[in-house]
C-alpha positions as CSV (number, residue, x, y, z in Angstrom):
1,M,-63.2,-2.5,108.0
2,D,-60.6,-1.0,105.6
3,I,-58.0,1.6,106.4
4,S,-57.2,4.3,103.7
5,A,-54.2,6.4,103.3
6,N,-52.6,8.7,100.7
7,Y,-52.0,6.0,98.1
8,G,-55.3,4.2,98.3
9,K,-57.7,2.1,100.3
10,N,-57.1,-1.0,102.3
11,V,-53.5,-0.2,103.1
12,S,-51.4,-2.3,105.5
13,S,-48.5,0.0,106.0
14,V,-47.5,3.7,105.9
15,N,-44.0,5.4,105.8
16,L,-43.4,8.7,107.5
17,V,-40.2,10.8,107.1
18,L,-39.2,13.1,109.9
19,G,-38.9,16.7,108.6
20,E,-40.0,15.7,105.1
21,H,-43.4,13.9,105.4
22,P,-44.0,13.7,109.2
23,T,-47.8,13.5,109.0
24,E,-50.5,11.7,107.1
25,N,-54.2,11.2,107.5
26,L,-55.7,7.8,107.8
27,S,-59.4,7.0,107.5
28,A,-61.5,3.9,108.2
29,I,-64.3,2.6,106.1
30,V,-66.7,0.4,108.0
31,R,-68.9,-2.1,106.2
32,D,-71.8,-4.2,107.4
33,G,-72.5,-7.8,106.8
34,K,-73.7,-7.1,103.3
35,Y,-70.4,-5.2,102.7
36,E,-72.2,-2.0,102.5
37,E,-70.5,1.2,103.9
38,V,-71.8,2.3,107.2
39,S,-72.0,6.0,107.5
40,N,-71.2,7.9,110.7
41,A,-69.6,4.9,112.3
42,K,-67.7,5.8,115.4
43,V,-64.0,4.8,115.1
44,T,-61.3,5.1,117.7
45,W,-57.6,5.2,116.9
46,E,-54.7,3.9,119.0
47,S,-50.9,3.8,118.6
48,S,-48.9,0.9,120.0
49,N,-45.9,3.2,120.6
50,T,-46.5,6.9,121.0
51,D,-42.8,7.5,121.2
52,V,-42.6,6.7,117.6
53,V,-45.9,7.9,116.2
54,T,-49.1,9.4,117.6
55,V,-52.6,9.3,116.1
56,D,-55.5,11.6,117.0
57,S,-59.2,10.9,117.1
58,N,-59.5,11.7,113.4
59,G,-56.8,9.3,112.3
60,K,-54.1,11.9,111.8
61,L,-50.6,10.4,112.1
62,T,-47.6,12.4,113.5
63,A,-44.1,11.1,113.4
64,V,-42.2,11.5,116.7
65,N,-39.0,9.4,116.5
66,V,-37.4,6.8,114.1
67,G,-38.9,3.3,114.6
68,T,-42.0,1.3,113.9
69,A,-45.4,1.0,115.6
70,D,-48.9,-0.3,114.9
71,V,-51.9,2.0,114.6
72,T,-55.3,0.4,115.1
73,A,-58.7,1.5,114.2
74,K,-61.5,0.1,116.3
75,T,-65.4,0.2,116.0
76,A,-68.3,-2.0,117.1
77,G,-66.0,-4.9,118.2
78,I,-64.0,-5.0,115.0
79,S,-60.5,-3.6,114.4
80,K,-57.9,-3.1,111.6
81,T,-54.2,-2.5,112.1
82,C,-51.7,-0.5,109.9
83,K,-48.0,-0.8,110.4
84,I,-46.2,2.6,110.6
85,K,-42.5,3.0,109.8
86,V,-40.8,6.4,110.7
87,V,-37.5,7.0,109.0
88,S,-34.9,9.7,109.8
89,A,-35.1,13.1,108.3
90,P,-32.9,13.9,105.2
91,E,-29.7,15.6,106.1
92,F,-29.1,18.8,104.1
93,T,-25.7,20.5,104.0
94,D,-25.3,23.7,106.0
95,F,-24.2,26.6,103.8
96,S,-24.4,29.4,106.4
97,K,-20.6,29.7,106.5
98,A,-20.0,28.8,102.9
99,K,-17.4,30.7,100.8
100,Y,-18.1,31.2,97.1
101,E,-15.3,31.7,94.6
102,L,-15.3,32.2,90.9
103,L,-11.9,31.2,89.4
104,F,-10.7,31.6,85.9
105,D,-8.7,28.4,86.0
106,L,-8.5,25.4,83.7
107,D,-9.6,23.0,86.4
108,T,-12.1,24.9,88.5
109,D,-14.6,27.7,87.7
110,L,-16.8,27.7,90.8
111,K,-15.7,26.6,94.2
112,I,-17.8,26.4,97.3
113,S,-15.8,25.8,100.5
114,G,-16.5,26.1,104.2
115,I,-19.2,23.4,104.1
116,N,-19.4,19.7,105.1
117,A,-20.2,18.4,101.6
118,K,-21.7,14.9,101.6
119,D,-20.0,12.6,99.1
120,D,-22.1,9.5,98.8
121,T,-24.6,7.9,96.6
122,K,-27.5,9.4,98.6
123,N,-26.6,13.1,97.9
124,T,-26.5,15.0,94.6
125,Y,-25.9,18.8,94.3
126,Y,-27.1,21.0,91.4
127,Y,-26.8,24.6,90.6
128,I,-28.5,27.3,88.5
129,I,-27.0,30.6,87.6
130,T,-29.4,33.6,86.9
131,S,-29.0,37.2,86.1
132,S,-31.5,38.3,88.8
133,N,-32.4,37.2,92.3
134,T,-35.8,35.9,91.2
135,K,-36.2,32.3,92.2
136,P,-35.9,30.0,89.1
137,N,-38.4,27.3,88.2
138,I,-37.3,23.9,89.2
139,S,-39.1,20.8,87.8
140,Y,-39.3,17.6,89.9
141,S,-39.8,14.1,88.6
142,T,-42.6,11.8,89.8
143,Y,-40.3,10.3,92.5
144,G,-39.3,13.7,94.0
145,G,-35.9,14.2,92.5
146,V,-34.8,17.1,90.2
147,D,-35.9,16.7,86.6
148,I,-32.7,17.5,84.7
149,E,-34.3,17.6,81.3
150,A,-37.2,19.8,82.4
151,T,-35.2,22.3,84.4
152,S,-33.3,24.6,82.1
153,E,-29.8,25.7,82.8
154,I,-29.3,23.2,85.6
155,N,-25.8,21.7,86.2
156,Y,-24.2,19.2,88.5
157,L,-21.8,20.3,91.3
158,N,-19.0,17.8,92.0
159,V,-17.7,17.0,95.5
160,N,-13.9,17.1,96.3
161,S,-13.9,14.6,99.1
162,D,-10.3,15.2,100.1
163,D,-10.5,19.0,100.7
164,N,-14.3,18.9,101.2
165,Y,-15.7,21.5,98.8
166,L,-18.1,21.6,95.9
167,Y,-16.9,22.7,92.4
168,S,-18.0,23.0,88.8
169,R,-16.2,23.5,85.6
170,N,-19.1,24.8,83.6
171,L,-19.4,28.5,84.4
172,D,-17.6,29.9,81.4
173,K,-20.8,30.8,79.4
174,Y,-22.2,32.7,82.5
175,V,-19.0,34.5,83.6
176,E,-18.3,36.2,80.3
177,L,-21.8,37.8,80.1
178,N,-21.8,41.4,81.3
179,K,-24.6,41.0,83.9
180,D,-25.1,40.1,87.6
181,L,-24.7,36.5,88.5
182,Y,-26.8,34.8,91.2
183,L,-26.3,31.3,92.4
184,W,-29.0,28.8,93.4
185,V,-27.9,25.4,94.8
186,I,-30.3,22.4,95.1
187,Q,-29.4,19.4,97.2
188,D,-31.2,16.1,96.3
189,V,-31.2,13.4,99.1
190,K,-32.2,9.9,98.5
191,L,-34.5,8.7,101.4
192,E,-34.2,5.6,103.4
193,D,-37.6,4.5,102.2
194,I,-40.4,5.7,100.0
195,Y,-43.5,7.6,101.0
196,Y,-46.6,8.7,99.3
197,N,-47.4,12.4,99.3
198,D,-50.9,14.0,99.6
199,E,-51.4,13.5,95.8
200,G,-50.6,9.8,96.1
201,S,-47.3,10.1,94.2
202,Y,-44.4,7.8,94.9
203,I,-41.6,9.8,96.5
204,S,-38.1,8.5,97.1
205,H,-36.0,11.7,97.1
206,A,-36.1,14.9,99.2
207,T,-34.9,18.1,97.5
208,K,-34.2,21.6,98.9
209,L,-32.8,24.9,97.8
210,V,-29.9,25.1,100.2
211,V,-28.5,28.3,98.6
212,E,-30.9,30.9,97.3
213,G,-29.8,33.9,95.2
214,Q,-26.2,34.1,96.3
215,K,-24.6,37.0,94.4
216,L,-21.3,36.0,92.9
217,T,-18.3,38.3,92.6
218,R,-16.2,38.0,89.5
219,P,-12.4,37.5,89.7
220,T,-10.3,40.6,89.8
221,L,-8.2,41.3,86.7
222,P,-5.0,39.6,87.8
223,Q,-6.9,36.3,88.1
224,L,-7.9,36.6,84.4
225,N,-4.4,36.7,83.3
226,L,-3.9,32.9,83.2
227,I,-6.7,32.2,80.8
228,L,-4.1,31.4,78.2
229,K,-1.9,29.1,80.2
230,S,-3.0,26.2,78.1
231,F,-1.8,27.3,74.7
232,N,0.4,26.2,71.9
233,I,1.4,27.7,68.5
234,G,3.5,25.7,66.1
235,N,4.2,24.1,62.8
236,W,5.0,20.4,62.1
237,E,5.5,18.6,58.9
238,S,6.7,15.2,57.8
239,N,9.6,14.7,55.4
240,S,7.1,14.3,52.5
241,Q,5.4,17.6,53.6
242,S,2.1,15.9,52.8
243,D,0.8,16.5,56.3
244,A,2.3,19.9,57.1
245,Y,0.2,22.3,59.1
246,T,0.5,25.5,61.2
247,Y,-1.8,25.8,64.2
248,I,-2.9,28.1,67.0
249,N,-4.5,26.2,69.9
250,F,-5.4,27.5,73.3
251,R,-8.2,27.6,75.8
252,F,-10.1,30.7,76.9
253,P,-13.1,31.5,79.2
254,S,-15.7,31.8,76.4
255,E,-17.8,28.8,75.4
256,T,-19.7,30.9,72.9
257,E,-19.1,30.4,69.3
258,N,-18.3,33.3,66.9
259,R,-16.8,35.5,69.7
260,K,-14.4,38.0,68.1
261,F,-11.0,38.4,69.7
262,K,-7.6,39.9,68.9
263,I,-4.3,38.0,69.4
264,K,-1.0,39.9,69.7
265,I,2.5,38.3,70.0
266,G,5.6,40.2,70.8
267,L,9.2,39.7,72.0
268,V,9.9,40.1,75.7
269,T,13.4,41.4,76.5
270,D,12.8,42.7,80.1
271,K,14.9,40.3,82.2
272,S,13.6,41.6,85.6
273,L,10.0,40.8,84.4
274,L,11.1,37.4,83.3
275,Q,12.8,36.7,86.6
276,K,9.7,37.5,88.5
277,I,7.7,35.0,86.4
278,Q,10.4,32.4,86.8
279,K,10.3,32.7,90.6
280,G,6.5,32.3,90.6
281,D,5.9,36.0,91.6
282,Y,2.4,36.7,90.2
283,S,3.2,40.4,89.9
284,G,5.4,39.3,86.9
285,I,2.2,38.2,85.1
286,T,0.4,41.5,85.8
287,E,3.4,43.4,84.6
288,L,3.6,41.2,81.5
289,L,0.0,42.2,80.8
290,E,0.9,45.9,80.7
291,Y,4.1,45.1,78.8
292,A,2.1,43.3,76.1
293,K,-0.4,46.2,75.8
294,N,2.3,48.9,75.6
295,N,5.0,47.2,73.4
296,K,5.0,46.5,69.7
297,A,4.1,43.1,68.3
298,I,5.7,40.8,65.7
299,Y,2.2,39.4,64.9
300,T,-1.4,40.5,65.4
301,A,-4.6,38.9,64.0
302,D,-8.3,39.3,64.4
303,L,-9.8,35.8,65.0
304,T,-13.2,34.3,65.9
305,T,-13.9,31.5,68.5
306,T,-15.2,28.2,67.5
307,S,-15.5,26.4,70.8
308,A,-14.1,26.4,74.4
309,N,-10.7,25.6,72.7
310,Y,-9.6,27.7,69.8
311,F,-7.9,25.6,67.1
312,K,-7.0,26.9,63.7
313,S,-4.8,25.0,61.2
314,E,-3.7,27.0,58.2
315,Q,-0.4,27.0,56.4
316,A,-0.1,30.9,56.3
317,L,-1.6,31.6,59.7
318,F,1.7,32.2,61.5
319,D,5.2,32.1,60.0
320,G,7.3,31.0,63.0
321,I,10.5,30.7,61.0
322,K,10.4,34.3,59.9
323,L,8.9,35.8,63.1
324,L,10.6,33.8,65.9
325,Q,14.1,33.5,67.4
326,D,15.0,30.2,68.9
327,D,14.9,30.2,72.8
328,A,13.6,33.8,72.9
329,Y,10.7,34.8,75.1
330,Y,7.4,36.2,73.8
331,F,4.1,37.5,75.3
332,I,0.9,36.2,73.8
333,Y,-1.9,38.6,74.5
334,V,-5.6,38.1,73.8
335,E,-8.4,40.7,74.1
336,F,-12.0,39.7,73.5
337,D,-14.5,42.0,71.8
338,D,-17.2,42.9,74.3
339,E,-19.7,43.4,71.5
340,N,-21.1,46.7,72.6
341,G,-21.2,45.8,76.3
342,K,-22.9,42.4,75.9
343,Y,-19.8,40.6,77.4
344,Y,-17.7,41.4,80.4
345,P,-14.3,42.8,79.4
346,I,-11.9,39.9,79.2
347,E,-8.2,40.0,78.3
348,G,-5.4,37.6,79.0
349,V,-1.7,37.1,78.6
350,T,0.9,34.4,79.0
351,L,4.6,34.0,78.4
352,G,5.9,31.7,75.7
353,Q,9.3,30.4,74.5
354,A,10.2,29.7,70.9
355,Y,11.6,26.4,69.8
356,I,12.9,25.8,66.3
357,S,13.9,22.2,65.4
358,E,17.6,21.7,64.4
359,T,16.8,18.6,62.4
360,N,13.9,20.1,60.5
361,R,13.9,23.9,60.3
362,N,10.2,23.9,59.2
363,N,9.2,22.4,62.6
364,W,8.8,25.0,65.4
365,D,6.7,25.7,68.5
366,L,5.9,28.5,70.9
367,Y,5.4,26.9,74.3
368,A,3.6,28.5,77.2
369,Y,5.7,28.9,80.4
370,T,3.4,26.5,82.2
371,S,4.2,23.7,79.7
372,E,6.6,20.9,80.4
373,D,8.4,21.8,77.2
374,F,9.3,25.3,78.4
375,N,12.9,25.7,79.5
376,W,14.2,28.8,81.4
377,N,17.4,30.2,80.1
378,D,20.0,31.8,82.4
379,L,18.5,35.0,83.7
380,S,21.1,35.7,86.3
381,S,22.2,39.0,84.6
382,T,21.0,42.1,86.5
383,N,21.0,44.1,83.3
384,T,17.5,45.0,82.1
385,D,16.6,45.4,78.4
386,T,13.2,47.1,78.2
387,N,13.2,47.8,74.5
388,T,13.2,51.5,75.2
389,N,13.3,52.5,71.6
390,N,9.9,50.9,71.2
391,T,10.8,49.8,67.7
392,D,7.9,48.5,65.6
393,T,8.9,45.0,64.5
394,T,5.5,44.0,63.2
395,I,5.6,42.1,59.9
396,A,3.1,43.7,57.6
397,K,2.3,42.9,54.0
398,D,4.6,44.8,51.5
399,K,6.6,46.4,54.5
400,L,9.9,45.4,55.9
401,P,10.4,45.5,59.7
402,N,12.3,48.6,60.9
403,T,16.0,47.8,61.4
404,G,16.8,50.2,64.2
405,T,19.6,52.8,64.7
406,M,22.4,50.3,65.3
407,S,21.7,48.4,62.1
408,I,21.7,51.7,60.1
409,L,25.0,52.7,61.6
410,L,26.6,49.4,60.8
411,V,25.5,49.5,57.2
412,S,26.8,53.1,56.9
413,I,30.3,52.1,58.2
414,I,30.4,49.1,55.7
415,I,29.5,51.5,52.8
416,L,32.1,54.0,53.9
417,V,34.9,51.4,54.1
418,T,34.0,49.9,50.8
419,A,34.0,53.3,49.1
420,T,37.4,54.2,50.6
421,V,39.0,51.0,49.3
422,F,37.5,51.5,45.8
423,F,38.8,55.0,45.4
424,K,42.3,54.1,46.6
425,I,42.5,51.3,44.0
426,K,41.3,53.6,41.3
427,K,43.9,56.3,42.3
428,D,46.8,53.9,42.3
429,K,45.8,52.5,38.9
430,Y,45.6,55.9,37.1
431,K,48.2,58.0,39.0
432,D,50.7,58.0,36.1
433,I,48.3,59.2,33.4
């Protein structure tokens, strides 16, 4: 007599998994002395430990508890035994109290907290972002795990074991699209032992959609304002000037190439605004955003993205020697083209400080206030200069920057004094003629 199971005939053992593969059908093939199959043979089934596994009159196994037992098939004085092993159910993370956050930050874009994330070799988390709440197609490999190559737009979620949350840094390309965002999370658990499913396939992993169609909320505008906190504009050259270059380098939310955006740089003279940023008051950044949008610039340019980090190196890109004042503060504002509504409106701002080298005047930088190279000047004065005359200091081709009322008055006084001296000398020289 032979016992058959999912993965073939004449089996000697079967694995069951509580909650995953708790049942399986056994069958017995009875043969006579000539080794020919006996039809309609009456077979009885028996479990050695019904607290572990039960078996009905048709050979159906049902797992009860973790452990091992023998299931025996008997007929006409002969019997065959099959060892049954029941392993524990895969433990999936409870997301019922989860909190979902989209963050425009250089370290974390998606954060899922309020869960007991499992950080071990047995558990892997994946996510998919869709624009509707229609369940995405997920492909599985022959051993039961998620098939990364066959499942489009699937990404890993990392586990922060210290603070116990899941996170990902790869949502940039989704967040910028002007459409709804739905989150799907798949947990893949490696089983204690293998089992064979009804199709006779070898399975060693259990997978489950632990989050289905969770609608994500985009960050409010103030959270967008730090998208430029990793930025640097500068010019450096060697003594030989053979490797001189000017560059603009910063990170922004878009991962899409050929995204059009405008950059605007201008002087910041409002000390009260600067003091708020210095003290870590976030309202200073939101005020800086409005300041940048409503005040004149020393430099504007229309540029196009190349990657998640914009880097451009051209000698004539930005002339810091002509445009910047050493130690002065500047806003750097960026606005992305939404391309007729395709992308979510994104704008960002940060504060920079100019540095011009004393040893080589061709070397200069504009550091972000989050940079270690940024140094706050003394802002203890309570006087506030808000640039109320709104003078346009933009440097344009074939146009000099406006000098302002005080400069015109000073030049007028110099001309008047010079003319007075000239005519007095002339009068003294010809008074006797």
